N, C-alpha and C positions, 0 to 999 in steps of 0.2 A: 512367526518364529519359527527357525529350524529348531528342533533339540538331537544336538549332532553325537552328545553323552561323550565328549573328547575325552573327558574323566572318569569313565563310568568303569565300575568292577567288571571283573571279568566274568559273572554269569550274567550280566547284562549284555554285555560284548558278544557272550554265547545266544544269547537270545535274539540278538541285531541280526546276527550271522544267520541263525536257522527261520528267521523268520523272512528274510533277502533270499532264500534259497526257494523258499517256498511260494514266494509271488513272482520269483522271476527274473530273468536276468533283466530287462527294460527297466522294470520298476527299482530294482537293485541299483542300477547306474546311476538313475534319476534321484533316487534316495541319497545317494554316495555323493553326486554333484551338488544337491544342497547341504549338505554337512560341509564342505570347502569352505574355508575362512573368509569371507568380505575382506580383502586386503585394498581396497579403495580408501582413498582419501574421503573422509565425509565433511562437507561444508554446511553447518544449519544455517539458515537463514530465519530471520520472524520477519514477517512481511503484513500488510496490508493491502497486497496488489490482488489479492484474489487469484482461484485457482487456475486463470486462464494463462494467465502472463506467468505465473510462477510453475506450472506445467512445460509449456512454450521453454521457460529459462532453463528449468531441470533440464530435459531431454535434448536442448540443443547444446548445451555446454557438456552434458555425460558425452554426445555423441563425437565432440571433438577432441575431449578428453576422460578418455575410458577408465582411468588411475582415480577419477573424481567419482561420489557420489554426493551429489547434492540433496539435500532434504531442507523441509522446510516448514513453517507452520504459520497457517495465514489466520489474521487478528485484525481487529482496528489498531488505527494507530497509537492512538493513546493506551490501548490496553499491550502494543508491543513497549511502549516507554514503561509502562508500569511494572511489565513482566523483567526487562533486562533492570528497570533500577531496583528490581526486588530479587534479583538474581546475580548483585555487583560482586559478591564474595567469592560466587560462582560459577560464571559466567556460560550458560547453556547453548548461546547461539554466535555464532562468527561472523555473520554480517548481519547489520541491520538494514533494511533493503525497504524503501517505500516510507512515506509519511510525509506529512509540511515539516518545511526547514525551519518553523515555528517550536514544532516538537522536538526536533534534532537539535536546537539551542537551548530548550531545557535539560535535554539527555548530555552535552557538553557541560551545561553548568553542573550537573552531576559528578561529571568525570564517568561517564559511562561510554564512552568513545575513545580510538586509540589514533592518533596522527599517525596519517598517512596521505601520501599526494601522489595519484592513480595519473598515467601518464594524458590523460585527457582533459585533466585540468584546466589548461590555459585554451582549451576551446568553448568551456564556460562563460559567461559573464561573472566580471569580478562581484556580484552581488549573489551571485549562486555558490560563492565559493566560502566557506569558512574561514576567517584570517589566521585560526590555528590550524588550520590542516584535517577538521574531526569530520567535516562532513561537505559533501558534493551535490549540488542539484544535480538530478539524473534525467528528470522528465519534465516538462511544463505544462500543467494540468488545471484546466480552465473547470471553474464553479460555474455552471448555468443551472435556469429554471427549466424542469422538464415537468411536463404534462401529460395527460391521455389525450391524445390526437382525435380521440372517435368520441371524447364524449365534452359535452358542454354544458355541467350545471348551472340550473336557473341561478341557485347562490354559491356562494363559498363556505357554508358554515360547517364547520368540523368534515370538511372534504379534504384536508391538506394533512399531509405527512412528512415527518421532519424526521432523519436518520437523529437518534440520540444523541447530543451534543455533546453530554457528559463522557461518551465513552469513545467518541469519534473526533480527533484532529482534523480533518477536513469540516467538519462541522464547527469545530470551537474556532478555525480559519473564517468562517462565516460570520459566525456571533463578534467574534472579536472585529471583523471590517466593520460590523454595522454600531457597534460602540466605541470606536475610534471615529467612525463618523460623526458620533453625538459628541464626542468632544469637541472635534476639530469644527460644528456649529454652536456647541453653547459652552463649550469648558468642562462639562461634565458628563457620565455616564446615564444622566435620567432619563434622558428625552428618549434614546435609543431604547431602554427597559422597557419603556412603555409602548413604543411599537412593538417589540417582543412580547409583552404581553397582550397587544392586541391579537398579534397572531396566533400565540397561544389560543386565542379566543376560538380563530378559526380550526386549528389544528384537529386531527382526531384522535393521532397515535403518534409519539417517540419509538420511532422502529428503531427497537437492540441490534438487530442481525442486518447489517447492512447488505448482506446478498438476498435479502427478500423484500428489501425496501421497493425496488422498483417493479418485481413480480407483484406487491400487492397493488400497484400504480395499474400495472396489465389488467389486473382484475376487477380493478375499478372498485378497488375500498378505499379510495382516494384519487384524487384527480390532479394533484400539483403538488411538486415538492422542487427541491433546492440539492443537487448532487453532483459528484464529478463528470464530465465528461466523458472518459473511457467507456465509464458504466455503463453510463447510457446511449453509448451507442452499441453497445453489447445487446443491450436489453431491448434496440429499435430492432434486430434482426429476428424476435421473438414476438412482438406482439406492436400494439398501434400507440407508440408514443413520438412527441417531437421536444424540440427544447428549443430556448432560443438564450442569449445573451441577456444579462442586466444592463439596461439600458443607460445607468450610472456610470458603467464601466466594470469587466468583470475580474473578480479576485481570480489571479493567477497563483496557482501554489508551487513552489520549486519543491519537487515531490525528490526528496535528498536518498543517499544512501550513505553507509558509514561504518568503519571495524569496530565492532564492539572489543571493548578494553580488555584481557585477558583473554581474548579467543584461544582457546584449543589448535585451532589448526589456522594460525595467524596469514601464512604462506600461501597456502591455499586458498585462501578468502581474499588476499590483496589481488592474487591472479584472475579471480571470478570478478570483483570490483572493477579491475583492469578492463576484461571484456566488457564487461556492463555497460560501460560509456566509449567503445571503440564505435566507428560509425557501422560495424556490421550489426550489430548486436542494438543499435540504438533503431536502423534501416528496421529490421526484424519487429521490433516492439513496436514500429509505427504502424508496420502492413498487417501485423498479426493482433497485434491488441490495443490499437489507439491509442497509443503513448505518441505525445509529441517530444522528440527531442530537445533537450535543453540547449547540446552543441548548436553552436551559431554557423559553424564552418560545413554544415552539410546543406548541399546545392537544393532550393525548395523541389527544384525539377523533377530533383530523387525520389521527392514522397509520395507517398499515398496520394489518390485524388482528395480525400478529407480532410487531411493533415493540409495541402494546399488552400482547401476551401476555408479553414479555421484558421488558417495562417492571414488570409487578406479580410477576416470580417472582424479578427477578435482584437478587441481593444480594452489592454489591460489596466486596470485600477492602478494610482499611484496610492501604496501602501505604505505605513512606516512599521514593516514586520517585525523589527526588533522592538519595538515597543508594546507591539500585540504578543510580541514572546513574552517579553517579560513582566508585564501588568496583567496577561489575558487568563492566566488564572484565578487573581482577585476576581477579575469581572465573573468569571463563569461560575466562582461561589456566590457570589451576589444573586446571579442570575437563578440559582437552585434553589436559595432561599426566599426570593420575592416573587418569582414570574411561576 
C-alpha cells in the first residue's frame, strides 16, 4: 500500500516536501505518481481456477479495459461457497468465477447469486444454464485418473493421494458420482461407502491444498490420484505425469460463473462475465490454460490440439447432477463420520 498522506497535517506535508527535495527529482516524481488515487473500477473475483488462469484473465481484460482493476482470491470451490455465504450481508466479491454447477446450485438456493443473462447464454447447452438465470456453465472440466508415469509400485497400499473432499467441490462431485451409482445399483449409498472405505485404506494423505496435490505426485510422495484435467495438463509440463479417462465414463463438471448478489460493482462485473464467455476469451482459456469451452458453437478445428484430442476421446458419464447437489451434503456428512 502507498501512504499518500492526503489529509496529512502541514508539518507532515513540510517533512514530505523536504524529503522529496533531498532524494532528487526522479524519485520525487515516482513518489508523487504513486500517491495518485487509482480511479479504476475494481472487480473482485472469488475463484478456484488457480493463479495461471486468473492472472491470464486479469492481464488480458485489463489490457482491453484500462478503466478496470481485476482482483481475485484463489481458493477451493467449496471454500468459495462458504465465504460467499458468510459474506451474504456484506459481499466482498462481485463475481463467483468457477466451481462445479452443484456447488453453484447450493449458492442459488441460499440466495447468494443475482439473476443475469450474458449475451452468450444461448451458445451453451440448456442443462448448463440455471433456469433462474443465476449461473452458467463456462468451461467443461473432466475429472481424470492421474498417475506418476515414471513409477510403477509393487502394490498400492498407502500410495494414493486424494484432495480433501470436504474442502473441494471437484472431489464432492467425484464422491457424489460414486455414491449415486451405488444408489442406482442397490438403492442406498452403503455399497458406495464400503468402496470408499477400501479406497481410504490405500490412501496415504487427504491433501488440503490443491496446488500441491500434483506436486506431491511428481515428487513420488504418492503415485495415483483423481483430479481435474486442466491442472493435470499444466503439471505434465513440469514432471512425469500421465492420465486416463475412467472406463465407466468420465464425470464432466460444468465449471460455472455467476454474479454475486449485492455485488458492489455489478455493472462492471456483468461486462466481465459477458467477456468470459465470448469466443475470444473461450479460445484464450483453451490455448493458454487448458480449459474446454462450454460453448457449442466454436468449431473444433479452431481449438488447440489437446482440446481436439480430448473432445474425440471423452465419453461423459450421464449423471443426475441435480440430485448430487441436493443430497450430496448429507452424503458427505455420512462419509466424514463413517469412513
